[in-house]
C-alpha positions in Angstrom: -14.3 5.3 32.5 -14.7 3.6 29.1 -11.9 3.5 26.5 -13.9 6.0 24.5 -14.2 8.3 27.5 -10.4 8.1 28.0 -9.7 9.2 24.5 -12.2 12.0 24.6 -10.5 13.2 27.8 -7.1 12.9 26.1 -8.2 15.0 23.2 -9.5 17.6 25.6 -6.1 17.7 27.4 -4.4 18.4 24.1 -6.3 21.6 23.6 -4.6 23.1 26.7 -6.5 24.6 29.6 -6.9 28.3 28.8 -6.4 29.0 32.5 -2.9 27.6 32.3 -1.9 28.9 28.9 -0.3 32.3 28.4 -2.0 34.7 26.0 -0.3 37.6 24.2 -1.9 40.6 22.7 -2.6 40.1 19.0 -0.5 42.7 17.0 -1.4 43.2 13.4 -0.7 46.0 10.9 2.1 46.5 8.4 5.7 45.6 9.3 7.8 48.7 9.9 11.3 47.0 9.8 11.9 43.3 9.2 14.9 43.4 11.6 12.8 44.7 14.6 9.2 44.1 13.7 9.1 41.0 11.5 5.9 39.0 11.0 5.9 35.6 9.2 2.1 36.1 8.7 2.4 39.2 6.6 1.6 39.0 2.9 5.0 40.6 2.0 6.7 37.6 3.8 4.6 35.2 1.8 5.6 36.8 -1.5 9.2 37.7 -0.9 10.5 35.7 2.0 13.7 34.8 0.2 14.6 38.4 -0.3 13.8 39.2 3.3 16.0 36.5 4.6 18.9 37.6 2.4 18.6 41.2 3.6 18.4 40.2 7.3 21.3 37.8 7.0 23.5 40.7 5.9 22.4 43.4 8.2 20.8 41.7 11.2 21.3 38.0 11.3 19.1 37.5 14.3 15.9 39.6 13.9 13.4 40.3 16.7 9.8 41.3 17.0 7.4 42.1 19.8 4.6 40.4 17.9 3.4 37.0 19.2 4.6 38.1 22.7 8.2 38.3 21.6 10.1 36.3 18.9 13.5 35.9 17.4 14.5 34.9 13.8 18.0 33.6 13.1 18.8 33.6 9.4 22.3 32.1 9.3 22.8 28.3 9.0 25.2 28.1 12.0 22.7 30.0 14.2 19.7 27.9 13.2 21.7 24.7 13.7 22.9 25.9 17.1 19.3 26.4 18.4 18.1 23.1 16.8 20.8 21.1 18.7 20.4 23.0 22.0 17.5 21.3 23.7 18.4 22.6 27.2 17.8 26.3 26.4 15.2 25.9 23.6 12.1 23.8 24.3 9.9 22.1 21.6 6.7 21.9 23.7 5.1 24.2 21.2 6.3 24.4 17.6 3.8 26.8 16.0 4.6 30.4 17.1 1.4 32.2 17.9 -0.2 34.4 20.6 -0.8 31.3 22.8 1.9 29.6 24.8 0.8 26.3 26.2 1.6 25.6 29.9 5.1 24.5 30.8 3.5 21.5 32.5 3.0 20.0 29.0 6.8 19.4 28.8 8.4 17.0 28.1 5.6 15.4 26.0 4.0 18.5 24.4 0.9 18.6 22.4 2.0 16.6 19.4 4.7 14.0 20.3 7.4 13.5 19.3 7.8 16.8 17.4 6.6 18.7 20.5 8.6 16.6 23.0 11.8 17.4 24.8 14.5 14.9 26.0 14.5 12.3 27.3 10.8 11.5 26.4 11.4 12.6 22.8 13.7 9.7 21.9 11.2 7.0 23.0 8.2 8.7 21.4 10.1 9.0 18.1 11.3 5.4 18.2 7.7 4.3 18.1 7.2 5.9 14.7 10.4 4.8 13.0 9.2 1.4 11.7 6.3 3.1 9.8 8.7 5.5 7.9 11.6 3.3 6.8 12.4 3.2 3.1 11.0 -0.3 2.9 7.7 0.8 4.6 7.4 3.9 2.4 8.0 1.9 -0.8 4.7 0.1 -0.2 2.8 3.3 -1.0 4.8 4.3 -4.2 2.6 2.3 -6.7 -0.7 3.7 -5.3 0.8 7.2 -5.2 1.9 7.0 -8.8 -1.5 5.7 -9.9 -3.2 8.5 -8.0 -1.0 11.2 -9.6 -1.9 9.8 -13.0 -5.6 10.1 -12.1 -5.1 13.7 -11.2 -3.4 14.5 -14.5 -6.2 12.6 -16.3 -8.7 15.0 -14.7 -6.9 18.0 -16.2 -7.6 16.8 -19.8 -9.0 19.5 -22.1 -7.9 22.4 -20.0 -5.4 25.0 -21.2 -4.8 26.6 -17.8 -4.8 24.6 -14.5 -3.9 25.4 -10.9 -0.9 23.1 -10.3 -1.2 23.7 -6.6 -5.0 23.3 -6.0 -5.6 20.8 -8.8 -2.5 18.6 -8.3 0.1 19.2 -5.6 -2.4 19.6 -2.7 -4.1 16.3 -3.4 -1.1 14.0 -3.4 -0.1 14.1 0.3 -3.8 14.2 1.4 -4.4 10.8 -0.2 -1.1 9.3 1.0 -1.7 10.4 4.6 -5.3 9.2 4.5 -4.0 5.8 3.4 -1.2 5.8 6.0 -3.5 6.7 8.9 -6.5 4.6 7.7 -8.8 7.6 7.3 -11.5 7.9 4.6 -9.9 9.4 1.4 -13.1 11.4 0.8 -12.3 13.4 3.9 -9.5 15.2 2.0 -11.2 18.6 1.9 -11.5 18.4 5.7 -7.8 17.8 6.0 -7.0 20.9 4.1 -9.3 22.9 6.4 -7.5 21.5 9.4 -4.2 22.5 7.9 -5.3 26.1 7.3 -6.6 26.4 10.8 -3.4 25.1 12.4 -0.8 26.9 10.3 -2.3 30.0 8.7 -4.6 31.4 11.4 -1.8 32.6 13.6 -3.1 36.2 14.0 -6.6 35.1 15.0 -7.7 35.9 18.6 -6.4 33.1 20.9 -9.9 32.0 21.8 -10.8 31.5 18.2 -7.7 29.5 17.5 -8.5 27.2 20.5 -12.0 26.8 19.2 -10.9 25.9 15.7 -8.5 23.3 17.1 -11.4 21.5 18.6 -12.7 20.6 15.2 -9.5 18.6 14.4 -9.6 16.7 17.7 -13.3 15.9 17.4 -12.5 14.4 14.0 -9.6 12.4 15.4 -11.8 11.1 18.1 -14.2 9.8 15.5 -11.4 8.0 13.7 -10.0 6.6 17.0 -13.4 5.3 17.9 -13.8 3.7 14.5 -10.4 2.0 14.8 -11.2 0.7 18.3 -14.5 -0.8 16.9 -13.0 -2.1 13.7 -9.3 -2.9 14.3 -7.1 -2.8 11.2 -3.4 -2.6 10.3 -2.5 1.0 9.6 -0.6 3.7 11.5 -3.6 4.6 13.7 -4.0 1.0 14.6 -0.3 0.8 15.4 -0.5 3.8 17.7 -3.5 2.4 19.5 -1.7 -0.9 20.2 1.8 0.6 20.9 3.3 0.5 24.3 5.7 2.9 26.0 7.3 2.1 29.4 5.3 -1.1 29.6 1.8 0.4 29.1 -0.4 1.6 26.2 0.1 5.2 25.1 -1.8 7.9 26.8 -4.9 9.0 24.8 -3.4 12.5 24.5 -0.2 11.0 23.1 -2.1 9.1 20.4 -4.4 12.0 19.4 -1.4 14.4 19.4 0.7 12.2 17.2 -2.2 11.7 14.8 -2.6 15.5 14.6 1.1 15.9 13.9 1.0 13.4 11.1 -2.1 14.8 9.6 -1.0 18.5 9.7 2.7 18.3 9.2 2.6 15.4 6.8 0.3 17.2 4.4 1.2 20.9 4.2 4.9 20.4 4.1 4.8 18.0 1.2 2.2 19.8 -0.9 4.2 23.0 -0.5 7.4 21.2 -1.7 5.6 19.8 -4.7 4.0 23.1 -5.6 7.2 25.1 -5.2 9.0 22.6 -7.5 6.4 23.0 -10.2 6.5 26.7 -9.8 10.2 26.7 -10.4 10.0 24.5 -13.4 7.1 26.6 -14.9 9.3 29.7 -14.7 12.6 28.1 -15.7 12.1 26.4 -19.0 15.8 25.3 -19.4 15.5 23.3 -16.1 12.2 21.9 -17.1 13.4 20.7 -20.5 16.5 19.2 -18.9 14.5 17.1 -16.4 12.1 16.0 -19.2 15.1 14.9 -21.3 17.2 13.5 -18.4 14.8 11.7 -16.0 17.8 10.2 -14.3 18.6 13.7 -13.0 15.3 14.1 -11.2 16.4 12.6 -7.9 19.2 15.1 -7.7 16.8 17.9 -8.7 14.4 16.9 -5.9 17.2 17.5 -3.3 17.9 20.9 -4.8 14.3 21.9 -4.8 14.1 20.9 -1.2 17.1 23.0 -0.4 16.1 26.1 -2.4 12.4 26.0 -1.5 12.4 24.2 1.9 8.9 24.8 3.2 9.3 24.3 7.0 10.1 26.8 9.8 9.8 25.3 13.3 9.5 27.2 16.5 11.1 26.8 19.9 10.4 28.4 23.3 13.3 29.9 25.3 13.5 28.1 28.6 15.2 30.8 30.7 16.5 34.4 30.3 19.9 34.2 28.5 22.3 36.1 26.3 22.6 34.2 23.1 24.9 35.2 20.2 24.8 38.8 21.4 21.1 39.2 21.9 19.1 39.2 25.1 16.4 36.5 25.0 13.8 36.2 27.7 12.1 33.0 29.0 9.1 32.1 26.8 10.3 34.1 23.8 9.7 32.3 20.6 12.6 31.4 18.3 11.7 30.6 14.7 14.1 28.1 13.1 13.9 29.0 9.5 15.4 26.0 7.8 14.6 27.7 4.4 16.7 30.7 5.4 19.6 28.4 6.5 19.5 26.6 3.2 20.1 29.9 1.4 23.1 30.9 3.5 26.1 31.6 1.2 28.4 30.7 4.1 27.1 27.2 3.9 26.3 26.6 0.2 28.2 27.6 -2.9 26.0 29.7 -5.2 23.3 29.5 -2.5 21.0 31.9 -4.4 21.0 29.7 -7.5 18.9 26.6 -8.1 21.2 24.0 -9.7 19.3 20.9 -10.6 22.5 19.0 -10.9 24.0 20.1 -7.5 26.1 17.2 -6.2 27.0 18.3 -2.7 23.8 19.2 -1.0 23.6 18.6 2.8 20.5 20.8 3.1 18.4 21.3 6.2 14.9 21.0 4.6 14.0 18.2 7.0 15.3 20.0 10.0 18.4 19.5 12.2 19.1 17.9 15.5 16.9 15.4 17.3 13.7 16.6 15.6 14.9 15.9 12.1 11.7 14.9 10.2 10.8 11.2 10.8 8.9 11.2 7.6 11.6 12.4 5.2 11.6 9.1 3.2 7.9 9.4 2.7 8.1 13.1 1.7 10.9 12.4 -0.8 8.9 9.6 -2.4 5.8 11.7 -2.8 7.8 14.6 -4.3 9.7 12.4 -6.6 6.7 10.5 -7.8 4.6 13.6 -8.2 7.3 15.3 -10.3 7.9 12.1 -12.4 4.3 11.8 -13.3 3.8 15.5 -14.1 6.9 15.8 -16.2 6.1 12.6 -18.1 2.5 13.6 -18.7 2.8 17.4 -18.9 6.3 18.1 -20.4 5.4 21.6 -21.6 4.0 24.1 -19.1 4.6 27.8 -18.1 3.3 30.2 -15.6 0.0 31.5 -16.9 0.1 34.6 -14.8 3.1 35.1 -12.5 1.3 37.8 -10.6 -1.6 35.5 -9.7 0.7 33.0 -7.8 -0.1 33.2 -4.1 2.2 31.8 -1.5 1.1 30.8 2.0 1.8 32.8 5.1 2.9 31.3 8.4 5.6 28.7 9.1 5.0 26.5 6.1 5.8 28.2 2.8 4.5 27.0 -0.5 2.3 28.1 -3.4 -1.4 28.0 -2.7 -2.5 29.3 -6.1 -0.3 28.3 -9.1 -2.0 28.9 -12.5 0.0 27.2 -15.3 -0.6 27.0 -19.0 -0.2 23.6 -20.4 1.4 23.0 -23.8 
């Protein structure tokens, strides 16, 4: 078998054999009660998730639904943290809750290591990525990121109303991730398509979701082949040369990690940038303060990450158990809503307020436990630079039509449509 054949086989393995996966009936329709029938794919969730979390935290801190084959939603910080740290009872082999459960045989590696990996494999897979995401390594991309953000603002010249999400926020991590992985920057529109397929098509029939995932891995195979034929120093090249336990990484491991970086590294960051701009467009006092006091922006970035944390991760219950008073069944999903945890008044003072000068801010935007985001330094850099350039170049902007703002559904929450008026 050639190297190319091995990687093609590895990509096929990641799609999960339908005969081994477990499929649940797709349940759609309006939510009847968020405590007993929640759906993070509902439009009401997209538009008012914060209000839903607050309501559930008070009357039903651990919500349940029969959708997706059974799922739970803790909304208190202490409960979210408890699940995140308990790798014995909650597996990470699949982190996107849907109507498809990949086979248990994928553990401990999972489909997208290390985020889908369980101990002890997780530690070693994560260690391979750490050098690429140190502060020093990330700093190499700051100048080019800043220049790219300026070029995006240049392209807005002469327009009174722009879409701050589609015209600005969504482009920044696409370019950074293309540079990091060594992918053609002109493939950006394809990246956005991959993200939507992976994260927003949860209610599609399982066979369609599996078919759509093939497009991503076909693309990754092309990039792997190109790197094998034309070796170069980027993160893809690093993964192809990396060794674990004395041998090169398995093809499925390489392709899965590339998929993780491409999907998670893009949507999470563009959502954080977009949510920050949405806040500033609707809160002129905060906007004016950050324009006048640029030294406060780093603190504001942490507060935006707390208040508008984009990421909810999923776990699978490993065995039937009673947990915090509820009866969980093996293979139930548990959604770890880090955004809900960050809004818990038992953890944060004035949790429902956005304080751009908040000094004590140990938020969970990047997760908790062993799976805390390995790319947090990169995400912070992108968010800080994107806001710096925008505020310096576009100091006056407001929401052009608040009702036209559209937030994403699914486990990554951020504005997809954000019309703002400049000047």
